[in-house]
C-alpha angles and dihedrals in degrees: 000000000000114000106221120245087208112082115264133169124228088239089062091050087053089051091054092051092050092046091049088048092052092049088050097049093042090055093047090051090049092056089050093051090048093055089049089054094246093115117053138192123018121355121188114183124212094207107147097019101075097112091068099053093046096041093050094042091054091057097050132093119234092249095051113108125237123204119180146168130250097286083074107133095091095049091048093053092044090053091055105260113152115265088218094058096045091048092049092050091052089053092050097246132154090242097060129110090268097025089263094300100108111042131192101330097049109053109161135176117167090187090065093038089246108149101186166257109292127196103205111087107245091354092111097053094083088055093060088054091051090053090049093048090050092054091046091053092047093048091237121158098229136106134211119231116206119196118197139157129247088260089065095064089074091058121103090226091065095055097039087051093046090052094049093043088055098044093045094038097231125189096238133132114212106207116195115197100200109195093158097247136086096198100307097337119102113231094241089061095055106029124060100188098092137250099301095069095171088070086073081086089066089071088064097039091248120146112241145169144176130241136183101262092200092064113076093192092052091045089051094049093046090049094050089052092045093053093044087056091049094050093045096048101027086226133117123261131197121216121188120204118199108217144143134228111221091202130056124272091272136348087272091060116101090189095223089149098077128053129230093253091062092052094044090055091058099041095080087056094061102145094220096053095041090050089050092052090049093050091050094045093049093049094240092133145357128245086253092058092048090054088052088053090051093048090050091051090049092049089049093053092044090053093046090052097047088047091051097046093047097045118107121260114245115275118248091222084064093058093107094044121112095015094115128024121242115270116256 
């Protein structure tokens, strides 16, 4: 566990633990509801990668934008979207973030500057550049953060956006969540650029670095430094976090492409258990306080689940609503 150089209070570290625990329990509950047939469609879980969402969110301002991929629940929760509304959306209920119309892969909340959840691999990356361009043209002191997986680095949208972001000097943080797999394909079998993936940004003269994505404090520190670089230079930055998803690509994935030895190597790096160990060793909290945080997280997920299951279905009369914006 990296102790941050940037000043941080023990209470904040405890909040990180609680937030990661909420994400983990939320995702586990989603898996259960999916198996019960209460969540339909595709479901991609964020289990194992919680340190990234929480670490990055802690470093952002409220008016900064976030754009992300379809493994988006963790980012949404870390950003402060209500667990109730997210769970209701997953269950297709009218009380969801998009009134039950979007589902797992398209969580949005304009009030939080959370611009999705996008299902097309790499397709959302240009949107982040657009948000950053708008901020620059409006002289707004805000950045756009774009999360994407290692599978997206082989997409044309990624390279086109990196090029324009560099040419136009856009305030965007490209955040690569490298969990080594694009669906079931190891990155080495799909990407020829070598193991230091973040150096792909060198080709576009974009500053870049790598961080341990299983360490929430390290992610926070690296994100703070990257954002400082963006604000100081008014140029983009690429940050690669090396992480691991403990579940398959989606609930439909039997994960037959990786052996048990590989998984066992990553389990001791679980971001939640390692942070708990750090907290206890540093004397930031007692076991009793940790248990209380766990109980709070459990109650939050139980409440979100009850809310979603008891919420009304969308009305058929509302089918044509929200398709077009109201004219100005």
